[in-house]
mmCIF file of the C-alpha atoms, coordinates in Angstrom:
data_MODEL
# 
_entry.id   MODEL 
# 
loop_
_atom_site.group_PDB 
_atom_site.id 
_atom_site.type_symbol 
_atom_site.label_atom_id 
_atom_site.label_alt_id 
_atom_site.label_comp_id 
_atom_site.label_asym_id 
_atom_site.label_entity_id 
_atom_site.label_seq_id 
_atom_site.pdbx_PDB_ins_code 
_atom_site.Cartn_x 
_atom_site.Cartn_y 
_atom_site.Cartn_z 
_atom_site.occupancy 
_atom_site.B_iso_or_equiv 
_atom_site.pdbx_formal_charge 
_atom_site.auth_seq_id 
_atom_site.auth_comp_id 
_atom_site.auth_asym_id 
_atom_site.auth_atom_id 
_atom_site.pdbx_PDB_model_num 
ATOM 1  C CA . MET A 1 1  ? -6.999  43.052 27.481 1.00 0.00 ? 1  MET A CA 1 
ATOM 2  C CA . ARG A 1 2  ? -7.195  39.301 26.947 1.00 0.00 ? 2  ARG A CA 1 
ATOM 3  C CA . ARG A 1 3  ? -6.475  36.947 29.805 1.00 0.00 ? 3  ARG A CA 1 
ATOM 4  C CA . SER A 1 4  ? -3.265  34.977 29.640 1.00 0.00 ? 4  SER A CA 1 
ATOM 5  C CA . THR A 1 5  ? -1.969  32.175 31.814 1.00 0.00 ? 5  THR A CA 1 
ATOM 6  C CA . SER A 1 6  ? 1.631   32.866 30.806 1.00 0.00 ? 6  SER A CA 1 
ATOM 7  C CA . ALA A 1 7  ? 1.800   36.637 31.359 1.00 0.00 ? 7  ALA A CA 1 
ATOM 8  C CA . LEU A 1 8  ? 2.619   38.682 34.411 1.00 0.00 ? 8  LEU A CA 1 
ATOM 9  C CA . ILE A 1 9  ? 1.112   42.152 34.647 1.00 0.00 ? 9  ILE A CA 1 
ATOM 10 C CA . LEU A 1 10 ? 3.023   44.416 36.976 1.00 0.00 ? 10 LEU A CA 1 
ATOM 11 C CA . PRO A 1 11 ? 1.781   47.953 37.599 1.00 0.00 ? 11 PRO A CA 1 
ATOM 12 C CA . MET A 1 12 ? 4.665   50.222 36.615 1.00 0.00 ? 12 MET A CA 1 
ATOM 13 C CA . THR A 1 13 ? 4.860   53.835 37.670 1.00 0.00 ? 13 THR A CA 1 
ATOM 14 C CA . THR A 1 14 ? 6.275   56.587 35.511 1.00 0.00 ? 14 THR A CA 1 
ATOM 15 C CA . ARG A 1 15 ? 9.100   56.983 38.019 1.00 0.00 ? 15 ARG A CA 1 
ATOM 16 C CA . ALA A 1 16 ? 9.996   53.291 37.732 1.00 0.00 ? 16 ALA A CA 1 
ATOM 17 C CA . MET A 1 17 ? 9.844   53.673 33.961 1.00 0.00 ? 17 MET A CA 1 
ATOM 18 C CA . ARG A 1 18 ? 12.458  56.438 34.230 1.00 0.00 ? 18 ARG A CA 1 
ATOM 19 C CA . TRP A 1 19 ? 14.634  54.262 36.495 1.00 0.00 ? 19 TRP A CA 1 
ATOM 20 C CA . MET A 1 20 ? 14.446  51.443 33.943 1.00 0.00 ? 20 MET A CA 1 
ATOM 21 C CA . ASN A 1 21 ? 15.315  53.800 31.057 1.00 0.00 ? 21 ASN A CA 1 
ATOM 22 C CA . ASP A 1 22 ? 11.946  53.270 29.328 1.00 0.00 ? 22 ASP A CA 1 
ATOM 23 C CA . ILE A 1 23 ? 12.590  49.520 28.935 1.00 0.00 ? 23 ILE A CA 1 
ATOM 24 C CA . TYR A 1 24 ? 9.241   48.908 30.646 1.00 0.00 ? 24 TYR A CA 1 
ATOM 25 C CA . VAL A 1 25 ? 6.279   51.221 30.050 1.00 0.00 ? 25 VAL A CA 1 
ATOM 26 C CA . SER A 1 26 ? 4.158   52.679 32.841 1.00 0.00 ? 26 SER A CA 1 
ATOM 27 C CA . THR A 1 27 ? 0.706   51.191 33.240 1.00 0.00 ? 27 THR A CA 1 
ATOM 28 C CA . PRO A 1 28 ? -2.310  53.333 32.322 1.00 0.00 ? 28 PRO A CA 1 
ATOM 29 C CA . TYR A 1 29 ? -4.636  53.324 35.293 1.00 0.00 ? 29 TYR A CA 1 
ATOM 30 C CA . ARG A 1 30 ? -8.359  53.788 35.356 1.00 0.00 ? 30 ARG A CA 1 
ATOM 31 C CA . VAL A 1 31 ? -11.046 52.889 37.847 1.00 0.00 ? 31 VAL A CA 1 
ATOM 32 C CA . LEU A 1 32 ? -14.162 51.026 36.777 1.00 0.00 ? 32 LEU A CA 1 
ATOM 33 C CA . LEU A 1 33 ? -17.253 50.587 38.887 1.00 0.00 ? 33 LEU A CA 1 
ATOM 34 C CA . PRO A 1 34 ? -17.113 47.154 40.511 1.00 0.00 ? 34 PRO A CA 1 
ATOM 35 C CA . ARG A 1 35 ? -19.827 44.585 39.771 1.00 0.00 ? 35 ARG A CA 1 
ATOM 36 C CA . THR A 1 36 ? -19.595 43.303 43.341 1.00 0.00 ? 36 THR A CA 1 
ATOM 37 C CA . PRO A 1 37 ? -18.677 45.101 46.573 1.00 0.00 ? 37 PRO A CA 1 
ATOM 38 C CA . ARG A 1 38 ? -14.952 45.372 47.159 1.00 0.00 ? 38 ARG A CA 1 
ATOM 39 C CA . PHE A 1 39 ? -12.436 47.010 49.454 1.00 0.00 ? 39 PHE A CA 1 
ATOM 40 C CA . SER A 1 40 ? -9.546  48.964 47.953 1.00 0.00 ? 40 SER A CA 1 
ATOM 41 C CA . LEU A 1 41 ? -6.557  50.526 49.604 1.00 0.00 ? 41 LEU A CA 1 
ATOM 42 C CA . ALA A 1 42 ? -4.243  52.934 47.815 1.00 0.00 ? 42 ALA A CA 1 
ATOM 43 C CA . LEU A 1 43 ? -0.686  53.534 48.945 1.00 0.00 ? 43 LEU A CA 1 
ATOM 44 C CA . PHE A 1 44 ? 1.342   56.386 47.506 1.00 0.00 ? 44 PHE A CA 1 
ATOM 45 C CA . LEU A 1 45 ? 5.052   56.753 48.184 1.00 0.00 ? 45 LEU A CA 1 
ATOM 46 C CA . ASP A 1 46 ? 7.342   59.470 46.929 1.00 0.00 ? 46 ASP A CA 1 
ATOM 47 C CA . PRO A 1 47 ? 11.111  59.719 47.170 1.00 0.00 ? 47 PRO A CA 1 
ATOM 48 C CA . ASN A 1 48 ? 12.880  62.377 49.173 1.00 0.00 ? 48 ASN A CA 1 
ATOM 49 C CA . PRO A 1 49 ? 12.429  65.729 47.370 1.00 0.00 ? 49 PRO A CA 1 
ATOM 50 C CA . ASP A 1 50 ? 16.223  65.983 46.899 1.00 0.00 ? 50 ASP A CA 1 
ATOM 51 C CA . ALA A 1 51 ? 16.732  62.348 45.803 1.00 0.00 ? 51 ALA A CA 1 
ATOM 52 C CA . ALA A 1 52 ? 18.085  61.854 42.283 1.00 0.00 ? 52 ALA A CA 1 
ATOM 53 C CA . ILE A 1 53 ? 15.720  60.037 39.902 1.00 0.00 ? 53 ILE A CA 1 
ATOM 54 C CA . GLU A 1 54 ? 17.878  58.683 37.097 1.00 0.00 ? 54 GLU A CA 1 
ATOM 55 C CA . SER A 1 55 ? 18.269  55.565 34.964 1.00 0.00 ? 55 SER A CA 1 
ATOM 56 C CA . LEU A 1 56 ? 19.945  52.604 36.608 1.00 0.00 ? 56 LEU A CA 1 
ATOM 57 C CA . PRO A 1 57 ? 23.394  51.841 35.148 1.00 0.00 ? 57 PRO A CA 1 
ATOM 58 C CA . VAL A 1 58 ? 22.279  48.380 33.941 1.00 0.00 ? 58 VAL A CA 1 
ATOM 59 C CA . ALA A 1 59 ? 19.551  49.972 31.763 1.00 0.00 ? 59 ALA A CA 1 
ATOM 60 C CA . GLY A 1 60 ? 21.966  51.332 29.140 1.00 0.00 ? 60 GLY A CA 1 
ATOM 61 C CA . ASP A 1 61 ? 22.485  54.912 27.979 1.00 0.00 ? 61 ASP A CA 1 
ATOM 62 C CA . PRO A 1 62 ? 19.954  57.213 29.694 1.00 0.00 ? 62 PRO A CA 1 
ATOM 63 C CA . GLU A 1 63 ? 16.924  58.268 27.640 1.00 0.00 ? 63 GLU A CA 1 
ATOM 64 C CA . CYS A 1 64 ? 15.916  60.889 30.224 1.00 0.00 ? 64 CYS A CA 1 
ATOM 65 C CA . GLN A 1 65 ? 17.913  63.477 32.110 1.00 0.00 ? 65 GLN A CA 1 
ATOM 66 C CA . PRO A 1 66 ? 18.217  62.966 35.893 1.00 0.00 ? 66 PRO A CA 1 
ATOM 67 C CA . VAL A 1 67 ? 15.722  64.944 37.979 1.00 0.00 ? 67 VAL A CA 1 
ATOM 68 C CA . LYS A 1 68 ? 15.153  65.465 41.684 1.00 0.00 ? 68 LYS A CA 1 
ATOM 69 C CA . GLY A 1 69 ? 12.298  63.652 43.445 1.00 0.00 ? 69 GLY A CA 1 
ATOM 70 C CA . ALA A 1 70 ? 10.246  66.843 43.859 1.00 0.00 ? 70 ALA A CA 1 
ATOM 71 C CA . GLU A 1 71 ? 10.663  67.733 40.174 1.00 0.00 ? 71 GLU A CA 1 
ATOM 72 C CA . CYS A 1 72 ? 9.568   64.236 39.103 1.00 0.00 ? 72 CYS A CA 1 
ATOM 73 C CA . LEU A 1 73 ? 6.436   64.463 41.270 1.00 0.00 ? 73 LEU A CA 1 
ATOM 74 C CA . ASN A 1 74 ? 5.617   67.947 39.962 1.00 0.00 ? 74 ASN A CA 1 
ATOM 75 C CA . MET A 1 75 ? 5.961   66.770 36.343 1.00 0.00 ? 75 MET A CA 1 
ATOM 76 C CA . ARG A 1 76 ? 3.403   63.998 36.981 1.00 0.00 ? 76 ARG A CA 1 
ATOM 77 C CA . LEU A 1 77 ? 1.014   66.348 38.787 1.00 0.00 ? 77 LEU A CA 1 
ATOM 78 C CA . ASP A 1 78 ? 1.316   68.940 36.008 1.00 0.00 ? 78 ASP A CA 1 
ATOM 79 C CA . ALA A 1 79 ? 0.622   66.291 33.347 1.00 0.00 ? 79 ALA A CA 1 
ATOM 80 C CA . THR A 1 80 ? -2.469  65.143 35.251 1.00 0.00 ? 80 THR A CA 1 
ATOM 81 C CA . CYS A 1 81 ? -3.796  68.676 35.693 1.00 0.00 ? 81 CYS A CA 1 
ATOM 82 C CA . ASP A 1 82 ? -3.051  69.636 32.062 1.00 0.00 ? 82 ASP A CA 1 
ATOM 83 C CA . ALA A 1 83 ? -4.929  66.563 30.814 1.00 0.00 ? 83 ALA A CA 1 
ATOM 84 C CA . LYS A 1 84 ? -8.006  67.462 32.844 1.00 0.00 ? 84 LYS A CA 1 
ATOM 85 C CA . ILE A 1 85 ? -7.940  71.097 31.701 1.00 0.00 ? 85 ILE A CA 1 
ATOM 86 C CA . ALA A 1 86 ? -7.607  70.076 28.044 1.00 0.00 ? 86 ALA A CA 1 
ATOM 87 C CA . GLU A 1 87 ? -10.697 67.808 28.158 1.00 0.00 ? 87 GLU A CA 1 
# 
């Protein structure tokens, strides 16, 4: 990726992508070994298992069907596990 002084890069989760009706695409994430020492802190938040995950009304006609929070999390975990098994 080339550097740009006029661009804003915002990490987007797959869940946020669903909320925004695929207007914005989730960010692929990979970890590279740092050239210098660094400190990293990861924070993972998940919605209530029964919370509805659906497109916001301002995003237009929904591209995805609404799902519950637990189902959305399980879909991401399954996709991660399937990708590792397929390698």
